[in-house]
N, C-alpha and C positions, 0 to 999 in steps of 0.2 A: 540524441545521438548516443548517449551513454546509458539510456534507460535499461538496456538488457544486460548490463555488465554486473556480474555477481561478485561483489567485493570480497565476500567470504572465500569464493573459489580462487580469486586472484591472490589473496593472502595465503591460502593453502599452497598454491603453486610456488609462491615466493619463498615460503618456509622450506619446501622441498628442495628448491634450488640452493638455499643457504646451507642446508644440511649436507647436500651432495658436494658443494664447494668445500665445506669444512673437511669432509671425508677425503676428498681428492688432495687437499692441502696436507693432511696428515700422512697420506700415502706417499706424497711427493717428498716430504721431509725425511722419510725413511730411506729413500733412494740415495745411492752413492754414485757420483760421477767422478771419473778419473781422466786426467790428461797427462801426457808425457811430452817431454821436450829433450832435445839433445840426444836423439836416438835411444830414449829411455833412461838417460842418466839422471833425469829429474822427473819425479811423478808427484802430482798434487791431486788429492781427492777432496771433494766437497759434498755436503748433503744437499737435499733439494731446497733448503732455505738459503743456500749460498754460503754456508759456513765452511771454512777449510777444516777438514777433520783429520787429514794425514798428509805428510810430506816425506818423500823418500829421495835421498840424494846419494849418488854414487860417490864413494870415498875419493876417487881420483879428482873430483871437483873441489875438494876442500882446500886445495892449495892454489886454486885459480878463482879468486873472489869475483872478478869481473865476469867471467864466463858463468859462474854460479848464479850471480844476480840476473843476468840476461835470461838464462834458461828458466830460472824460477819465475820471473815475471811472465815469460811466455806461457809456461804451464798454468799459472794462476789465471791469466786472461782466458786461456782456452777452456779451462774447467768452468769458469764463471759464465762463459758464453753458452756452454752446454746446459747449465742450470737455467739460464734465461730462455733458451730455446724450448726447454721442457715446460717451463711456466707458460710460454706463449702457446705451445701445442695443447696443453691442458685447457687453457682458456678458450681456444678455438673449438675444441671438442665440446666444451660445455655450452658455448653459444650456439653451436650448430645443432644442438638437440641430441647429441650422442649419449648424454647422461640419462636420458629417459627412453632410450631405445628407439628414438625416432630417426628418420632420415629418408 
């Protein structure tokens, strides 16, 4: 059943997939995703790794701690969802063969 499988070819394809996955991961890490809440009163930005890289807060919220906390949590959750959706999309593209120009 496996007599005609070229293990060297499989290894080569696997190596190409690993290299492409690494390249995509590096590109993703450079992307910045931003989410706003409270009509733009809070903005949170994260990189493709899911690390928060920037937070902007409207001065008017500094006196309302509860509102600030709620809006901050909302913006953080939204930006992390964006990062996760990007990861899933990239994984689906890789599995569907788009990395090798197939389809």
